[in-house]
N, C-alpha and C positions, 0 to 999 in steps of 0.2 A: 268603303262604301262611300263615305263622305266626302272623301276626295275632289279637291276644287283646283287643283294644281296637278299636272299630271305629264310626264315627258318621257320619250323611249328612242331607243336607237337599235336599228337594225344592224347588229354588229356583221352577220355572217353576210348581209346582202352588201355592205358598206366595205369589206376588206377586199371583196371581187373588183373593186374599182383600183385607180393608180392611187388616190387619194388615201384608201384604205392600204395600201403597201407601203406609201410613203408614211403613214402612222407606224405600222410595223416596223418599220425600219428605224425609226425614231426611238421604239421599245428596245429594239435590239442593242442601242449605243448604251443601255444601261442592263447588258448582257449578265454580269457578275451579280446583281442583286436579284435580276431576273432567274437566273439559273439556280441561285440560292433558294427561293420561292417554290421553284418548280423539285429542286430535291428534296425540299422540306416536306412537301404537301403533295405532290403530285400533280398539281393544279397549273398549268400554264394559261395564264388569261389572253396569249394571242392566239392561242387555238382551240380553248375549252369552251368561251363564251359566245354564243350564238345571238344573243337579245337581251337588251338592258330595260328596264321599266322603273321610274320611280313616282310614287304620288304622294300627295301630302293635301292636309284640311285647310291649308293655305293659312296668312296670316303673319305679319313681321316677326312676331315673337314665338312664332308656332315650332314645336321642336317634335312634333307630331309627324312621323313621315314613314314610308316604307320604302324599300329599293328591292326589286326582285331582278334576277338573272336566270337565263337558260340555257345550258350547254350540259359539259360533262365534267362530273365531281367524284373525285375518289373520296367517299364522305368519311371512311375510319381513317384514310391516312391523314387528311386535312383534319380532323378531329383529334387527333393523335398529336399532332404536331401543335395545334392550339393550346392543347393541356399542356404538353412539356413548356410551352412558353408561358405558363401561367394563367391562361384563361379558364375561368370556371365554368361548370356546365350545371345545367337544371333541366330536368325531364317536366315536359308539359305535354299532357295526352298523348304521350308516346313518342314525342318529338325532343331532340336534345337541342337546346339552345344553348349557344357559347357567348358568354358574357365576360366583357372585360372590366375586372376588378377595379379598376381606375375611372371607368365609367359606367356605373351601375346601371345605368338607364340605356344603355345600348346592346342590341343581342343579334346574333347570326345563327340562323337554322335551316337546315336541309331538308326540306320536305320530301324530297326522294334523290336520286342519282343525277337528276337532270334540273333542278329547280332548288335557289337557293334564294333566302329572303333576309332581309337586314332592314334594321331600322331600330326606334326605341322597343322596349321589350314589349309593353302593351298592345303596340301596333302589331309586332311579330307574334305576340300571341292570339291577337285577333284574327290573323290571317291563317295560322294553325285552325283554329276554330272554323273557319269557313270553307276549310277541306269537304267539313261534313253538314254544315249548313250553310249555303251559299247566299250572300246577300248582294246582288246584282247592283250594278250602278244603274243610274236614271237613263232611259232609253235613249233621250235626246244627245247625252253625254257618250252613251257608246257610239253612236252615229258619228261624232264628232272624232273620237280616238279610232275608230276603223278608216274615217276618210282620210285623216293624217298620218297615222301608221303606216297603210298601204301605198300611199303615194310618196313617202318622203321615207329618206335612210335614217334621218333624226329629225327629232319633233317635239314640240313642246304646246300645251293649252294651259288656258284658266279660264274659269267660268266664273270668276268674280274680277271686279275692277281691278287691274293690275296697280293702281295707286293704293289700294288696300293691302298691299303684300310689301309696303315700303314702310319702314319704320317713320312714325309723325315727326320725327325731327331731323331726317335726312333730307339734305340738299335745302335746308333753310336759307332762303336770303331775303334782303330787305328789297331788292329790285323785282320788279314785276318780269313773270315769266310766260309769254302768250300762250308757247308751246304746251306748257304744263299746264295752264288753265285749260287750255283745248283737250288735251289727254285725258282731263278728270272726267270728263264724258264717257270715256270708255269703259264699258261695261263687260267685256269678255275678248281675248285675243288667243290668237294661235298663231305657230310659226314652223317651219322646218325647211330644210336642207336636203337638196337630192346630188349626189355627186354621179359624176361623168365625165364625158369629154368636155361637158360646162359644169361646172358648180353652180346650181341653180337655188338660191335665196326665195323664200315666200313667205308672207307674212299677210294674216287678216284682224282687223279689229271690228267688233261689234260695238257701235255708239248707240245713247240712247234714242238720237232721233236720225233722221236723214238728213236735216240742216245741219248737224253738229257733224255728221260724217265728211260731209261735203266741204265743211270748216276746216276739218281734220287734214282731208287731202290736200286742199289748198294750201296750209300752213309747210305740211311735207314737202309740196312741191316748191315754196317758197325757199324752204331751208337747202335744198338741192341746187337750187339756181345760186343761192348765197355763196354756197361752198365752191361753186363753178368758178364764179367772178373772184373768189379770195385767193385762188392758188397763183402764187408769184412765181412758183417755181414748180410747175405742175409735175407730178409723180403721175409716171404713165399707169401704174397699176390703179391708183386711185382715181384717175382720171376715167380709166375703163370701167370703174365699178360705178362711180357717180352717174356716168352716160347709161349705164344699162339700167339704172333704176326704171321702174315704170309706177305710178300710183294712179288709181281709180278708185271712184266712190258709185256704188249701187245701193240704193236704198240707204240703210242704216248700215252697210259694210264698207270698209276701204280696204282695199288689196293694194298689197306692195309686192313687188318682184325685182330682184335683180339677180345677174349671173356673172361669171369671170371664167375664163378658162383655167381646166385645173391644173395645169403647170404654173399659172399665176399667181393661184391660190395658195399651194404650196410656197412660193417664194414668200409671199406674203407672211407664211408661218415660222419661216425658218428664223427670223429674230428671237420669237418668243421660243422655239425649241432650245436655242442655243442659250439663252438667258436660263431655261428651266435647268439645263445642263450644268451651267456655271454654279447656279445655287446649290445643288445637289453634290457637287464635288466637293472633295475634302479640301480643308483649308491647311496650308502649309505652314508651321510655325517659321 
């Protein structure tokens, strides 16, 4: 109920797109590991997860957070497999919490056969308690969640300044950074991506004043222009992305959008996918 950073993915909706099929195909490449998971637990994340949601109370040092997933879960089989693997269990208000003995603060619990929660044990227990005694989020925050979760396939928002989520010593430099100074005026932010024939990225920043929103908008436009001018050997994909960016300021809001054809977006992800596979591959002596 004190969440300030929230993000979600509509897995079921996204997997019906070309991009969703691309991700599923990438997961198929790790077929041996995936099949082992399915065999041991009866759980196949490629088919059984419909929606994901994560929430945190924010802060650069915060370890308080909760992740939730809706889907189809064989609770008894998953619990049995986890127990055999050395996971310890704790029963809290009639719900079994699976806890890693090496990370005593982390726990997983199935509220029912369609809902699983994970996070620090205190947050997991709090979610269990709220089944009987709900503690709703503020009305204004619920409006934002409904707005972004219904219009985007994947989304995230923060109700606190994004700068407050970054450790104080991160990115410390002796050189002045105009963009960083302007970004300090952002009080809240949200963004999302919608998959389809075009992959559309949308972002919104809420500044403290309309003047600062206008300044931030102008700064982003300047950076985009600089990026265009510095392309000595233009990459067609990067050029297409840069040209698609739209930035505008309305009152104290800065709106940013960009889009790419879905096949080009997949091409952008290919190098990262190959790198991930190489890192996971066993090294031969």
